[in-house]
mmCIF file of the N, C-alpha and C atoms, coordinates in Angstrom:
data_MODEL
# 
_entry.id   MODEL 
# 
loop_
_atom_site.group_PDB 
_atom_site.id 
_atom_site.type_symbol 
_atom_site.label_atom_id 
_atom_site.label_alt_id 
_atom_site.label_comp_id 
_atom_site.label_asym_id 
_atom_site.label_entity_id 
_atom_site.label_seq_id 
_atom_site.pdbx_PDB_ins_code 
_atom_site.Cartn_x 
_atom_site.Cartn_y 
_atom_site.Cartn_z 
_atom_site.occupancy 
_atom_site.B_iso_or_equiv 
_atom_site.pdbx_formal_charge 
_atom_site.auth_seq_id 
_atom_site.auth_comp_id 
_atom_site.auth_asym_id 
_atom_site.auth_atom_id 
_atom_site.pdbx_PDB_model_num 
ATOM 1   N N  . UNK A 1 1  ? 9.736   -13.180 -6.992  1.00 0.00 ? 1  UNK A N  1 
ATOM 2   C CA . UNK A 1 1  ? 8.509   -12.854 -6.234  1.00 0.00 ? 1  UNK A CA 1 
ATOM 3   C C  . UNK A 1 1  ? 7.505   -13.070 -7.439  1.00 0.00 ? 1  UNK A C  1 
ATOM 4   N N  . UNK A 1 2  ? 6.371   -13.691 -6.995  1.00 0.00 ? 2  UNK A N  1 
ATOM 5   C CA . UNK A 1 2  ? 5.400   -13.774 -8.293  1.00 0.00 ? 2  UNK A CA 1 
ATOM 6   C C  . UNK A 1 2  ? 4.657   -12.425 -8.523  1.00 0.00 ? 2  UNK A C  1 
ATOM 7   N N  . UNK A 1 3  ? 4.334   -12.086 -9.766  1.00 0.00 ? 3  UNK A N  1 
ATOM 8   C CA . UNK A 1 3  ? 3.743   -10.810 -9.954  1.00 0.00 ? 3  UNK A CA 1 
ATOM 9   C C  . UNK A 1 3  ? 2.266   -10.812 -9.684  1.00 0.00 ? 3  UNK A C  1 
ATOM 10  N N  . UNK A 1 4  ? 1.594   -9.547  -9.744  1.00 0.00 ? 4  UNK A N  1 
ATOM 11  C CA . UNK A 1 4  ? 0.385   -9.497  -9.710  1.00 0.00 ? 4  UNK A CA 1 
ATOM 12  C C  . UNK A 1 4  ? -0.449  -9.936  -10.788 1.00 0.00 ? 4  UNK A C  1 
ATOM 13  N N  . UNK A 1 5  ? 0.381   -9.948  -11.887 1.00 0.00 ? 5  UNK A N  1 
ATOM 14  C CA . UNK A 1 5  ? -0.284  -10.477 -13.214 1.00 0.00 ? 5  UNK A CA 1 
ATOM 15  C C  . UNK A 1 5  ? -0.493  -11.971 -13.219 1.00 0.00 ? 5  UNK A C  1 
ATOM 16  N N  . UNK A 1 6  ? 0.574   -12.467 -12.551 1.00 0.00 ? 6  UNK A N  1 
ATOM 17  C CA . UNK A 1 6  ? 0.287   -14.210 -12.515 1.00 0.00 ? 6  UNK A CA 1 
ATOM 18  C C  . UNK A 1 6  ? -0.488  -14.448 -11.505 1.00 0.00 ? 6  UNK A C  1 
ATOM 19  N N  . UNK A 1 7  ? -0.792  -13.764 -10.298 1.00 0.00 ? 7  UNK A N  1 
ATOM 20  C CA . UNK A 1 7  ? -1.822  -13.889 -9.396  1.00 0.00 ? 7  UNK A CA 1 
ATOM 21  C C  . UNK A 1 7  ? -2.993  -13.873 -10.117 1.00 0.00 ? 7  UNK A C  1 
ATOM 22  N N  . UNK A 1 8  ? -3.332  -12.884 -10.964 1.00 0.00 ? 8  UNK A N  1 
ATOM 23  C CA . UNK A 1 8  ? -4.690  -12.628 -11.571 1.00 0.00 ? 8  UNK A CA 1 
ATOM 24  C C  . UNK A 1 8  ? -4.879  -13.739 -12.374 1.00 0.00 ? 8  UNK A C  1 
ATOM 25  N N  . UNK A 1 9  ? -3.820  -14.283 -13.142 1.00 0.00 ? 9  UNK A N  1 
ATOM 26  C CA . UNK A 1 9  ? -4.139  -15.309 -14.092 1.00 0.00 ? 9  UNK A CA 1 
ATOM 27  C C  . UNK A 1 9  ? -4.479  -16.534 -13.347 1.00 0.00 ? 9  UNK A C  1 
ATOM 28  N N  . UNK A 1 10 ? -3.792  -16.734 -12.243 1.00 0.00 ? 10 UNK A N  1 
ATOM 29  C CA . UNK A 1 10 ? -4.331  -17.825 -11.287 1.00 0.00 ? 10 UNK A CA 1 
ATOM 30  C C  . UNK A 1 10 ? -5.845  -17.824 -10.930 1.00 0.00 ? 10 UNK A C  1 
ATOM 31  N N  . UNK A 1 11 ? -6.103  -16.452 -10.647 1.00 0.00 ? 11 UNK A N  1 
ATOM 32  C CA . UNK A 1 11 ? -7.578  -16.281 -9.715  1.00 0.00 ? 11 UNK A CA 1 
ATOM 33  C C  . UNK A 1 11 ? -8.562  -16.310 -10.930 1.00 0.00 ? 11 UNK A C  1 
ATOM 34  N N  . UNK A 1 12 ? -8.167  -15.730 -12.139 1.00 0.00 ? 12 UNK A N  1 
ATOM 35  C CA . UNK A 1 12 ? -9.262  -15.521 -13.119 1.00 0.00 ? 12 UNK A CA 1 
ATOM 36  C C  . UNK A 1 12 ? -9.054  -16.405 -14.473 1.00 0.00 ? 12 UNK A C  1 
ATOM 37  N N  . UNK A 1 13 ? -8.035  -16.840 -14.527 1.00 0.00 ? 13 UNK A N  1 
ATOM 38  C CA . UNK A 1 13 ? -7.621  -17.597 -15.774 1.00 0.00 ? 13 UNK A CA 1 
ATOM 39  C C  . UNK A 1 13 ? -8.433  -18.937 -16.047 1.00 0.00 ? 13 UNK A C  1 
ATOM 40  N N  . UNK A 1 14 ? -8.074  -19.502 -17.106 1.00 0.00 ? 14 UNK A N  1 
ATOM 41  C CA . UNK A 1 14 ? -8.672  -20.658 -17.552 1.00 0.00 ? 14 UNK A CA 1 
ATOM 42  C C  . UNK A 1 14 ? -7.951  -21.913 -17.006 1.00 0.00 ? 14 UNK A C  1 
ATOM 43  N N  . UNK A 1 15 ? -6.882  -21.767 -16.272 1.00 0.00 ? 15 UNK A N  1 
ATOM 44  C CA . UNK A 1 15 ? -6.138  -22.775 -15.847 1.00 0.00 ? 15 UNK A CA 1 
ATOM 45  C C  . UNK A 1 15 ? -7.077  -23.231 -14.369 1.00 0.00 ? 15 UNK A C  1 
ATOM 46  N N  . UNK A 1 16 ? -6.922  -24.687 -14.096 1.00 0.00 ? 16 UNK A N  1 
ATOM 47  C CA . UNK A 1 16 ? -8.041  -25.223 -12.965 1.00 0.00 ? 16 UNK A CA 1 
ATOM 48  C C  . UNK A 1 16 ? -7.196  -25.004 -11.858 1.00 0.00 ? 16 UNK A C  1 
ATOM 49  N N  . UNK A 1 17 ? -7.585  -24.495 -10.940 1.00 0.00 ? 17 UNK A N  1 
ATOM 50  C CA . UNK A 1 17 ? -7.068  -24.568 -9.543  1.00 0.00 ? 17 UNK A CA 1 
ATOM 51  C C  . UNK A 1 17 ? -8.214  -24.463 -8.447  1.00 0.00 ? 17 UNK A C  1 
ATOM 52  N N  . UNK A 1 18 ? -8.033  -25.414 -7.493  1.00 0.00 ? 18 UNK A N  1 
ATOM 53  C CA . UNK A 1 18 ? -9.365  -25.449 -6.426  1.00 0.00 ? 18 UNK A CA 1 
ATOM 54  C C  . UNK A 1 18 ? -9.595  -24.065 -6.172  1.00 0.00 ? 18 UNK A C  1 
ATOM 55  N N  . UNK A 1 19 ? -11.058 -23.997 -5.726  1.00 0.00 ? 19 UNK A N  1 
ATOM 56  C CA . UNK A 1 19 ? -11.763 -22.928 -5.381  1.00 0.00 ? 19 UNK A CA 1 
ATOM 57  C C  . UNK A 1 19 ? -11.012 -22.159 -4.087  1.00 0.00 ? 19 UNK A C  1 
ATOM 58  N N  . UNK A 1 20 ? -10.410 -23.026 -3.365  1.00 0.00 ? 20 UNK A N  1 
ATOM 59  C CA . UNK A 1 20 ? -9.853  -22.342 -1.910  1.00 0.00 ? 20 UNK A CA 1 
ATOM 60  C C  . UNK A 1 20 ? -8.498  -21.657 -2.454  1.00 0.00 ? 20 UNK A C  1 
ATOM 61  N N  . UNK A 1 21 ? -8.024  -22.248 -3.512  1.00 0.00 ? 21 UNK A N  1 
ATOM 62  C CA . UNK A 1 21 ? -6.594  -21.623 -3.872  1.00 0.00 ? 21 UNK A CA 1 
ATOM 63  C C  . UNK A 1 21 ? -6.868  -20.385 -4.517  1.00 0.00 ? 21 UNK A C  1 
ATOM 64  N N  . UNK A 1 22 ? -7.965  -20.168 -5.244  1.00 0.00 ? 22 UNK A N  1 
ATOM 65  C CA . UNK A 1 22 ? -8.447  -18.897 -6.146  1.00 0.00 ? 22 UNK A CA 1 
ATOM 66  C C  . UNK A 1 22 ? -8.724  -17.868 -5.018  1.00 0.00 ? 22 UNK A C  1 
ATOM 67  N N  . UNK A 1 23 ? -9.365  -18.368 -3.946  1.00 0.00 ? 23 UNK A N  1 
ATOM 68  C CA . UNK A 1 23 ? -10.044 -17.542 -2.868  1.00 0.00 ? 23 UNK A CA 1 
ATOM 69  C C  . UNK A 1 23 ? -8.703  -16.884 -2.281  1.00 0.00 ? 23 UNK A C  1 
ATOM 70  N N  . UNK A 1 24 ? -7.761  -17.691 -1.993  1.00 0.00 ? 24 UNK A N  1 
ATOM 71  C CA . UNK A 1 24 ? -6.490  -17.231 -1.163  1.00 0.00 ? 24 UNK A CA 1 
ATOM 72  C C  . UNK A 1 24 ? -5.686  -16.222 -2.144  1.00 0.00 ? 24 UNK A C  1 
ATOM 73  N N  . UNK A 1 25 ? -5.743  -16.526 -3.489  1.00 0.00 ? 25 UNK A N  1 
ATOM 74  C CA . UNK A 1 25 ? -4.792  -15.752 -4.319  1.00 0.00 ? 25 UNK A CA 1 
ATOM 75  C C  . UNK A 1 25 ? -5.688  -14.222 -4.172  1.00 0.00 ? 25 UNK A C  1 
ATOM 76  N N  . UNK A 1 26 ? -6.875  -14.138 -4.498  1.00 0.00 ? 26 UNK A N  1 
ATOM 77  C CA . UNK A 1 26 ? -7.665  -13.031 -4.328  1.00 0.00 ? 26 UNK A CA 1 
ATOM 78  C C  . UNK A 1 26 ? -7.298  -12.108 -3.097  1.00 0.00 ? 26 UNK A C  1 
ATOM 79  N N  . UNK A 1 27 ? -7.379  -12.954 -1.932  1.00 0.00 ? 27 UNK A N  1 
ATOM 80  C CA . UNK A 1 27 ? -7.066  -12.125 -0.698  1.00 0.00 ? 27 UNK A CA 1 
ATOM 81  C C  . UNK A 1 27 ? -5.536  -11.599 -0.749  1.00 0.00 ? 27 UNK A C  1 
ATOM 82  N N  . UNK A 1 28 ? -4.650  -12.568 -1.136  1.00 0.00 ? 28 UNK A N  1 
ATOM 83  C CA . UNK A 1 28 ? -3.232  -11.848 -1.453  1.00 0.00 ? 28 UNK A CA 1 
ATOM 84  C C  . UNK A 1 28 ? -3.325  -10.711 -2.117  1.00 0.00 ? 28 UNK A C  1 
ATOM 85  N N  . UNK A 1 29 ? -3.889  -10.683 -3.501  1.00 0.00 ? 29 UNK A N  1 
ATOM 86  C CA . UNK A 1 29 ? -3.721  -9.576  -4.119  1.00 0.00 ? 29 UNK A CA 1 
ATOM 87  C C  . UNK A 1 29 ? -4.526  -8.486  -3.461  1.00 0.00 ? 29 UNK A C  1 
ATOM 88  N N  . UNK A 1 30 ? -5.479  -8.510  -2.949  1.00 0.00 ? 30 UNK A N  1 
ATOM 89  C CA . UNK A 1 30 ? -6.324  -7.453  -2.178  1.00 0.00 ? 30 UNK A CA 1 
ATOM 90  C C  . UNK A 1 30 ? -5.277  -6.782  -1.276  1.00 0.00 ? 30 UNK A C  1 
ATOM 91  N N  . UNK A 1 31 ? -4.591  -7.781  -0.348  1.00 0.00 ? 31 UNK A N  1 
ATOM 92  C CA . UNK A 1 31 ? -3.581  -7.377  0.473   1.00 0.00 ? 31 UNK A CA 1 
ATOM 93  C C  . UNK A 1 31 ? -2.301  -6.505  0.118   1.00 0.00 ? 31 UNK A C  1 
ATOM 94  N N  . UNK A 1 32 ? -1.829  -7.118  -1.117  1.00 0.00 ? 32 UNK A N  1 
ATOM 95  C CA . UNK A 1 32 ? -0.768  -6.564  -1.949  1.00 0.00 ? 32 UNK A CA 1 
ATOM 96  C C  . UNK A 1 32 ? -0.897  -4.949  -2.250  1.00 0.00 ? 32 UNK A C  1 
ATOM 97  N N  . UNK A 1 33 ? -2.382  -5.081  -2.907  1.00 0.00 ? 33 UNK A N  1 
ATOM 98  C CA . UNK A 1 33 ? -2.609  -3.606  -3.259  1.00 0.00 ? 33 UNK A CA 1 
ATOM 99  C C  . UNK A 1 33 ? -2.944  -2.668  -2.402  1.00 0.00 ? 33 UNK A C  1 
ATOM 100 N N  . UNK A 1 34 ? -3.352  -3.224  -1.093  1.00 0.00 ? 34 UNK A N  1 
ATOM 101 C CA . UNK A 1 34 ? -3.652  -2.254  -0.255  1.00 0.00 ? 34 UNK A CA 1 
ATOM 102 C C  . UNK A 1 34 ? -2.275  -1.695  0.454   1.00 0.00 ? 34 UNK A C  1 
ATOM 103 N N  . UNK A 1 35 ? -1.479  -2.414  0.640   1.00 0.00 ? 35 UNK A N  1 
ATOM 104 C CA . UNK A 1 35 ? -0.099  -1.778  0.898   1.00 0.00 ? 35 UNK A CA 1 
ATOM 105 C C  . UNK A 1 35 ? 0.440   -0.851  0.064   1.00 0.00 ? 35 UNK A C  1 
ATOM 106 N N  . UNK A 1 36 ? 0.176   -0.834  -1.154  1.00 0.00 ? 36 UNK A N  1 
ATOM 107 C CA . UNK A 1 36 ? 0.726   0.139   -2.090  1.00 0.00 ? 36 UNK A CA 1 
ATOM 108 C C  . UNK A 1 36 ? 0.204   1.479   -2.285  1.00 0.00 ? 36 UNK A C  1 
ATOM 109 N N  . UNK A 1 37 ? -0.973  1.564   -1.597  1.00 0.00 ? 37 UNK A N  1 
ATOM 110 C CA . UNK A 1 37 ? -1.894  2.853   -1.530  1.00 0.00 ? 37 UNK A CA 1 
ATOM 111 C C  . UNK A 1 37 ? -1.299  3.783   -0.307  1.00 0.00 ? 37 UNK A C  1 
ATOM 112 N N  . UNK A 1 38 ? -1.148  4.995   -0.527  1.00 0.00 ? 38 UNK A N  1 
ATOM 113 C CA . UNK A 1 38 ? -0.556  5.796   0.548   1.00 0.00 ? 38 UNK A CA 1 
ATOM 114 C C  . UNK A 1 38 ? -1.765  5.803   1.507   1.00 0.00 ? 38 UNK A C  1 
ATOM 115 N N  . UNK A 1 39 ? -1.353  6.026   2.768   1.00 0.00 ? 39 UNK A N  1 
ATOM 116 C CA . UNK A 1 39 ? -2.507  6.179   3.866   1.00 0.00 ? 39 UNK A CA 1 
ATOM 117 C C  . UNK A 1 39 ? -2.427  7.794   4.232   1.00 0.00 ? 39 UNK A C  1 
ATOM 118 N N  . UNK A 1 40 ? -1.601  8.324   4.262   1.00 0.00 ? 40 UNK A N  1 
ATOM 119 C CA . UNK A 1 40 ? -1.599  9.938   4.590   1.00 0.00 ? 40 UNK A CA 1 
ATOM 120 C C  . UNK A 1 40 ? -0.503  10.749  3.646   1.00 0.00 ? 40 UNK A C  1 
ATOM 121 N N  . UNK A 1 41 ? -0.651  11.906  3.904   1.00 0.00 ? 41 UNK A N  1 
ATOM 122 C CA . UNK A 1 41 ? 0.155   12.906  3.016   1.00 0.00 ? 41 UNK A CA 1 
ATOM 123 C C  . UNK A 1 41 ? 1.020   13.846  4.167   1.00 0.00 ? 41 UNK A C  1 
ATOM 124 N N  . UNK A 1 42 ? 2.211   14.285  3.919   1.00 0.00 ? 42 UNK A N  1 
ATOM 125 C CA . UNK A 1 42 ? 2.610   15.524  4.787   1.00 0.00 ? 42 UNK A CA 1 
ATOM 126 C C  . UNK A 1 42 ? 3.506   16.410  3.508   1.00 0.00 ? 42 UNK A C  1 
ATOM 127 N N  . UNK A 1 43 ? 4.290   17.203  4.052   1.00 0.00 ? 43 UNK A N  1 
ATOM 128 C CA . UNK A 1 43 ? 5.209   18.083  3.156   1.00 0.00 ? 43 UNK A CA 1 
ATOM 129 C C  . UNK A 1 43 ? 6.548   18.121  3.899   1.00 0.00 ? 43 UNK A C  1 
ATOM 130 N N  . UNK A 1 44 ? 7.342   18.718  3.040   1.00 0.00 ? 44 UNK A N  1 
ATOM 131 C CA . UNK A 1 44 ? 8.678   18.780  3.460   1.00 0.00 ? 44 UNK A CA 1 
ATOM 132 C C  . UNK A 1 44 ? 9.203   19.661  4.735   1.00 0.00 ? 44 UNK A C  1 
ATOM 133 N N  . UNK A 1 45 ? 8.181   20.582  4.891   1.00 0.00 ? 45 UNK A N  1 
ATOM 134 C CA . UNK A 1 45 ? 8.393   21.342  6.161   1.00 0.00 ? 45 UNK A CA 1 
ATOM 135 C C  . UNK A 1 45 ? 8.164   20.558  7.606   1.00 0.00 ? 45 UNK A C  1 
ATOM 136 N N  . UNK A 1 46 ? 7.143   19.684  7.381   1.00 0.00 ? 46 UNK A N  1 
ATOM 137 C CA . UNK A 1 46 ? 6.763   18.593  8.347   1.00 0.00 ? 46 UNK A CA 1 
ATOM 138 C C  . UNK A 1 46 ? 7.936   17.531  8.706   1.00 0.00 ? 46 UNK A C  1 
ATOM 139 N N  . UNK A 1 47 ? 8.517   17.156  7.317   1.00 0.00 ? 47 UNK A N  1 
ATOM 140 C CA . UNK A 1 47 ? 9.372   16.360  7.780   1.00 0.00 ? 47 UNK A CA 1 
ATOM 141 C C  . UNK A 1 47 ? 10.938  16.771  8.320   1.00 0.00 ? 47 UNK A C  1 
ATOM 142 N N  . UNK A 1 48 ? 10.991  17.968  7.912   1.00 0.00 ? 48 UNK A N  1 
ATOM 143 C CA . UNK A 1 48 ? 12.251  18.799  8.473   1.00 0.00 ? 48 UNK A CA 1 
ATOM 144 C C  . UNK A 1 48 ? 11.975  18.957  9.904   1.00 0.00 ? 48 UNK A C  1 
ATOM 145 N N  . UNK A 1 49 ? 10.648  19.106  10.408  1.00 0.00 ? 49 UNK A N  1 
ATOM 146 C CA . UNK A 1 49 ? 10.506  19.162  11.934  1.00 0.00 ? 49 UNK A CA 1 
ATOM 147 C C  . UNK A 1 49 ? 10.982  17.716  12.677  1.00 0.00 ? 49 UNK A C  1 
ATOM 148 N N  . UNK A 1 50 ? 10.486  16.580  11.725  1.00 0.00 ? 50 UNK A N  1 
ATOM 149 C CA . UNK A 1 50 ? 10.765  15.342  12.210  1.00 0.00 ? 50 UNK A CA 1 
ATOM 150 C C  . UNK A 1 50 ? 12.261  15.031  12.611  1.00 0.00 ? 50 UNK A C  1 
ATOM 151 N N  . UNK A 1 51 ? 13.084  15.552  11.452  1.00 0.00 ? 51 UNK A N  1 
ATOM 152 C CA . UNK A 1 51 ? 14.493  15.305  11.426  1.00 0.00 ? 51 UNK A CA 1 
ATOM 153 C C  . UNK A 1 51 ? 15.329  16.177  12.518  1.00 0.00 ? 51 UNK A C  1 
ATOM 154 N N  . UNK A 1 52 ? 14.596  17.253  12.904  1.00 0.00 ? 52 UNK A N  1 
ATOM 155 C CA . UNK A 1 52 ? 15.235  17.960  14.031  1.00 0.00 ? 52 UNK A CA 1 
ATOM 156 C C  . UNK A 1 52 ? 14.828  17.528  15.236  1.00 0.00 ? 52 UNK A C  1 
ATOM 157 N N  . UNK A 1 53 ? 14.231  16.330  15.468  1.00 0.00 ? 53 UNK A N  1 
ATOM 158 C CA . UNK A 1 53 ? 13.855  15.889  16.749  1.00 0.00 ? 53 UNK A CA 1 
ATOM 159 C C  . UNK A 1 53 ? 12.401  15.908  17.467  1.00 0.00 ? 53 UNK A C  1 
ATOM 160 N N  . UNK A 1 54 ? 11.495  16.668  16.470  1.00 0.00 ? 54 UNK A N  1 
ATOM 161 C CA . UNK A 1 54 ? 10.289  16.788  16.972  1.00 0.00 ? 54 UNK A CA 1 
ATOM 162 C C  . UNK A 1 54 ? 9.526   15.437  16.700  1.00 0.00 ? 54 UNK A C  1 
ATOM 163 N N  . UNK A 1 55 ? 8.899   15.152  17.774  1.00 0.00 ? 55 UNK A N  1 
ATOM 164 C CA . UNK A 1 55 ? 8.067   13.794  17.771  1.00 0.00 ? 55 UNK A CA 1 
ATOM 165 C C  . UNK A 1 55 ? 6.905   13.648  17.027  1.00 0.00 ? 55 UNK A C  1 
ATOM 166 N N  . UNK A 1 56 ? 6.336   14.945  16.578  1.00 0.00 ? 56 UNK A N  1 
ATOM 167 C CA . UNK A 1 56 ? 5.127   14.599  15.982  1.00 0.00 ? 56 UNK A CA 1 
ATOM 168 C C  . UNK A 1 56 ? 5.283   15.628  14.838  1.00 0.00 ? 56 UNK A C  1 
ATOM 169 N N  . UNK A 1 57 ? 4.377   15.470  13.651  1.00 0.00 ? 57 UNK A N  1 
ATOM 170 C CA . UNK A 1 57 ? 4.249   16.393  12.580  1.00 0.00 ? 57 UNK A CA 1 
ATOM 171 C C  . UNK A 1 57 ? 2.912   16.292  11.932  1.00 0.00 ? 57 UNK A C  1 
ATOM 172 N N  . UNK A 1 58 ? 2.191   17.093  11.286  1.00 0.00 ? 58 UNK A N  1 
ATOM 173 C CA . UNK A 1 58 ? 1.178   17.057  10.603  1.00 0.00 ? 58 UNK A CA 1 
ATOM 174 C C  . UNK A 1 58 ? 0.983   16.209  9.401   1.00 0.00 ? 58 UNK A C  1 
ATOM 175 N N  . UNK A 1 59 ? -0.071  15.528  9.451   1.00 0.00 ? 59 UNK A N  1 
ATOM 176 C CA . UNK A 1 59 ? -0.259  14.929  8.035   1.00 0.00 ? 59 UNK A CA 1 
ATOM 177 C C  . UNK A 1 59 ? -1.781  15.083  7.816   1.00 0.00 ? 59 UNK A C  1 
ATOM 178 N N  . UNK A 1 60 ? -2.132  14.666  6.538   1.00 0.00 ? 60 UNK A N  1 
ATOM 179 C CA . UNK A 1 60 ? -3.555  14.782  6.094   1.00 0.00 ? 60 UNK A CA 1 
ATOM 180 C C  . UNK A 1 60 ? -3.991  13.899  5.364   1.00 0.00 ? 60 UNK A C  1 
ATOM 181 N N  . UNK A 1 61 ? -5.249  13.637  4.869   1.00 0.00 ? 61 UNK A N  1 
ATOM 182 C CA . UNK A 1 61 ? -5.892  12.729  4.006   1.00 0.00 ? 61 UNK A CA 1 
ATOM 183 C C  . UNK A 1 61 ? -5.800  13.024  2.502   1.00 0.00 ? 61 UNK A C  1 
ATOM 184 N N  . UNK A 1 62 ? -5.953  12.231  1.719   1.00 0.00 ? 62 UNK A N  1 
ATOM 185 C CA . UNK A 1 62 ? -5.918  12.299  0.154   1.00 0.00 ? 62 UNK A CA 1 
ATOM 186 C C  . UNK A 1 62 ? -6.614  13.503  -0.160  1.00 0.00 ? 62 UNK A C  1 
ATOM 187 N N  . UNK A 1 63 ? -7.856  13.677  0.282   1.00 0.00 ? 63 UNK A N  1 
ATOM 188 C CA . UNK A 1 63 ? -8.785  14.638  -0.228  1.00 0.00 ? 63 UNK A CA 1 
ATOM 189 C C  . UNK A 1 63 ? -8.290  15.904  0.097   1.00 0.00 ? 63 UNK A C  1 
ATOM 190 N N  . UNK A 1 64 ? -7.061  16.175  0.752   1.00 0.00 ? 64 UNK A N  1 
ATOM 191 C CA . UNK A 1 64 ? -6.718  17.415  1.122   1.00 0.00 ? 64 UNK A CA 1 
ATOM 192 C C  . UNK A 1 64 ? -5.293  17.391  0.495   1.00 0.00 ? 64 UNK A C  1 
ATOM 193 N N  . UNK A 1 65 ? -4.953  16.569  -0.196  1.00 0.00 ? 65 UNK A N  1 
ATOM 194 C CA . UNK A 1 65 ? -3.375  16.634  -0.480  1.00 0.00 ? 65 UNK A CA 1 
ATOM 195 C C  . UNK A 1 65 ? -3.491  17.737  -1.899  1.00 0.00 ? 65 UNK A C  1 
ATOM 196 N N  . UNK A 1 66 ? -2.096  17.990  -2.164  1.00 0.00 ? 66 UNK A N  1 
ATOM 197 C CA . UNK A 1 66 ? -1.579  18.875  -3.140  1.00 0.00 ? 66 UNK A CA 1 
ATOM 198 C C  . UNK A 1 66 ? -0.553  18.129  -4.071  1.00 0.00 ? 66 UNK A C  1 
ATOM 199 N N  . UNK A 1 67 ? -0.093  18.714  -5.095  1.00 0.00 ? 67 UNK A N  1 
ATOM 200 C CA . UNK A 1 67 ? 0.622   17.993  -5.951  1.00 0.00 ? 67 UNK A CA 1 
ATOM 201 C C  . UNK A 1 67 ? 2.085   17.918  -5.394  1.00 0.00 ? 67 UNK A C  1 
ATOM 202 N N  . UNK A 1 68 ? 2.317   18.970  -4.555  1.00 0.00 ? 68 UNK A N  1 
ATOM 203 C CA . UNK A 1 68 ? 3.825   18.847  -4.053  1.00 0.00 ? 68 UNK A CA 1 
ATOM 204 C C  . UNK A 1 68 ? 3.805   17.974  -2.691  1.00 0.00 ? 68 UNK A C  1 
ATOM 205 N N  . UNK A 1 69 ? 2.853   17.495  -2.151  1.00 0.00 ? 69 UNK A N  1 
ATOM 206 C CA . UNK A 1 69 ? 2.841   16.630  -0.936  1.00 0.00 ? 69 UNK A CA 1 
ATOM 207 C C  . UNK A 1 69 ? 3.371   15.393  -1.137  1.00 0.00 ? 69 UNK A C  1 
ATOM 208 N N  . UNK A 1 70 ? 3.864   14.821  -0.142  1.00 0.00 ? 70 UNK A N  1 
ATOM 209 C CA . UNK A 1 70 ? 4.747   13.775  0.358   1.00 0.00 ? 70 UNK A CA 1 
ATOM 210 C C  . UNK A 1 70 ? 3.816   12.554  0.482   1.00 0.00 ? 70 UNK A C  1 
ATOM 211 N N  . UNK A 1 71 ? 3.597   11.379  -0.161  1.00 0.00 ? 71 UNK A N  1 
ATOM 212 C CA . UNK A 1 71 ? 2.943   10.301  0.116   1.00 0.00 ? 71 UNK A CA 1 
ATOM 213 C C  . UNK A 1 71 ? 3.577   9.347   1.378   1.00 0.00 ? 71 UNK A C  1 
ATOM 214 N N  . UNK A 1 72 ? 2.720   9.082   2.267   1.00 0.00 ? 72 UNK A N  1 
ATOM 215 C CA . UNK A 1 72 ? 3.187   8.065   3.204   1.00 0.00 ? 72 UNK A CA 1 
ATOM 216 C C  . UNK A 1 72 ? 2.523   6.946   3.236   1.00 0.00 ? 72 UNK A C  1 
ATOM 217 N N  . UNK A 1 73 ? 3.384   5.695   3.489   1.00 0.00 ? 73 UNK A N  1 
ATOM 218 C CA . UNK A 1 73 ? 2.679   4.432   3.241   1.00 0.00 ? 73 UNK A CA 1 
ATOM 219 C C  . UNK A 1 73 ? 2.827   3.651   4.621   1.00 0.00 ? 73 UNK A C  1 
ATOM 220 N N  . UNK A 1 74 ? 2.213   2.495   4.799   1.00 0.00 ? 74 UNK A N  1 
ATOM 221 C CA . UNK A 1 74 ? 2.290   1.723   5.665   1.00 0.00 ? 74 UNK A CA 1 
ATOM 222 C C  . UNK A 1 74 ? 3.542   0.950   5.647   1.00 0.00 ? 74 UNK A C  1 
ATOM 223 N N  . UNK A 1 75 ? 4.048   0.551   6.652   1.00 0.00 ? 75 UNK A N  1 
ATOM 224 C CA . UNK A 1 75 ? 5.383   -0.236  6.826   1.00 0.00 ? 75 UNK A CA 1 
ATOM 225 C C  . UNK A 1 75 ? 4.843   -1.779  6.842   1.00 0.00 ? 75 UNK A C  1 
ATOM 226 N N  . UNK A 1 76 ? 5.484   -2.537  5.703   1.00 0.00 ? 76 UNK A N  1 
ATOM 227 C CA . UNK A 1 76 ? 5.103   -4.140  5.783   1.00 0.00 ? 76 UNK A CA 1 
ATOM 228 C C  . UNK A 1 76 ? 5.369   -4.599  7.170   1.00 0.00 ? 76 UNK A C  1 
ATOM 229 N N  . UNK A 1 77 ? 4.772   -5.386  7.627   1.00 0.00 ? 77 UNK A N  1 
ATOM 230 C CA . UNK A 1 77 ? 4.818   -6.095  8.985   1.00 0.00 ? 77 UNK A CA 1 
ATOM 231 C C  . UNK A 1 77 ? 6.029   -7.165  8.572   1.00 0.00 ? 77 UNK A C  1 
ATOM 232 N N  . UNK A 1 78 ? 6.697   -7.554  9.499   1.00 0.00 ? 78 UNK A N  1 
ATOM 233 C CA . UNK A 1 78 ? 7.988   -8.555  9.335   1.00 0.00 ? 78 UNK A CA 1 
ATOM 234 C C  . UNK A 1 78 ? 7.485   -9.644  10.000  1.00 0.00 ? 78 UNK A C  1 
ATOM 235 N N  . UNK A 1 79 ? 6.440   -10.051 10.253  1.00 0.00 ? 79 UNK A N  1 
ATOM 236 C CA . UNK A 1 79 ? 5.681   -11.354 10.772  1.00 0.00 ? 79 UNK A CA 1 
ATOM 237 C C  . UNK A 1 79 ? 6.106   -12.577 10.110  1.00 0.00 ? 79 UNK A C  1 
# 
């Protein structure tokens, strides 16, 4: 897999690439970074509820998170 550093070299470096390639690389970088950011938080108690068959659990935003909260991420699509 190509690293973010290599993609940044392609997008911003001195090597010549067509503008369309640089634009596509910047879009790819933004997409990859977005999937690494947590989308919500929960805690161990709420995960235990889910493991016992409960269909829903509480989640909260970053501005309400605490040090021991568990980060939740998007599941990458398999398209």
